[in-house]
N, C-alpha and C positions, 0 to 999 in steps of 0.2 A: 114679665119684666124681672122678677126675682131670679128666675132661672138664668137669664142673661148676665145678671150681676154676679151670680155664683161662677159662671163660666169665665167671666172677665177676671174675677178675683183669683180663680184657679190658674188661669193662663199667666197672670202677672206673677204669682208666687212661683210658678214653674220656671219662668224666665229668670227671675231673681235667683232662684236656687241654681240654675244652670250657669249663670254668670259667676256666682260664688265658687261653684265646683271647678269652673274653668281656671280661676285664679289658683285654686288649690293644686290642680293637676299641673299647672305651669310652674309650681314651686314658689308661688308668691303668697305665702300663708298670712303675712302681716296685712297685705292688701285685701285678702279674702276676709279676714276678721273685721277689718275696717268697713268693708262693703256690707257684710252680713249684719253688722251691728249698727249701721248708720241710722236706720229708721228708729230702732229702739232708743239709740242715743239721743236723737232729736226729741223724742217724746219725753225722755227724762230731762233734757235741757229745758224744754218749754215748760214743764211742770215746775222745775226749780226757778225759772225766771218769773213765773206768775207769783210765786211765793216770796221772792226776794224783795225786801223793801227798798233796795237801792235802785231798782229799775223804775224809770219814770212811768207815771200813770198812762200816758199815751202809748207807750210801748207795751205795757201790760194789756191794754185794750186790744192792740193788734194781735198779740199772742192769744188772748182769751177768745177773740173772734175767729182765729185760724183753727183752733182745736176742734170746735164743733163743725166747722166747714169741712174739715178733713174726715170727720167721723160720719157725716151725713151720707146717705146712699146716693143722693143726687148732687150734681155739680154743674158748673157752667157748661162743661163739655162732659157728656156721660162717660163713665169709666169703661163701658163695653166697647167704645171706639178705640181701636188699637193705637198705641203711642200717644195720640192727642188726649185721650181720656185721662191718662196719668200725668200728662205734661202740665195741665192747668194746676194740679195740686203741687207739683214740683216747683213751678214758677212762683206760686204764692208762698211756699215755704222759703224759697230763696230770697224773695222780696222782704219777708219779715226778718229773716236772719241777717240780711244785709243792713237793714235799718238798725237793728239792735247792735250788731257788731260795730258799725260806724259810730254809734253813739257811745258805746261802752265796751270796747274790746277786752279789757281786763276782766270784766264781769263774766263774759262768755268763756274766756280762758279758765277762769276759776270754777265755773259751774259745769263745764263740758265733762261728761262721764266717759267718753270714748277714748280711743287711742290718739296720740298726737298727730298721726298722719291725717286722719279725717278732720281734726281741728284745723290743721294747716291748710287743708283744702278750703274749708269754710272761710278762713281768714283771707286767703288769696282771692277767692271769689268776691269777697266783700271789699277788696281793694286795700287790705292791710298788709 
């Protein structure tokens, strides 16, 4: 089981790297930077949101529950299943971000550590 998890993680990282390199080769460096840094930027955002006293408790609970779920090696759909394995994580992140952005978009704008392009995508997907 652990071996399959390592293969799935390696395949995901390889696909992610190839996608970023495709943007660089196409001359779209800003998009490549936004894509390469999106996951780390979300981690920083979630950490900042958990620590910010302006975020309502119910939203802190959502973020606090999401972080360990993403870190655990088992999910609703196992990660070694191509596409669908990572999709459940992405859907949960999108759901939590949407709830927080709709409740307090200015807080998300203030705490977002990444480039404006990726913040704009998050705000558009949340309906802002």
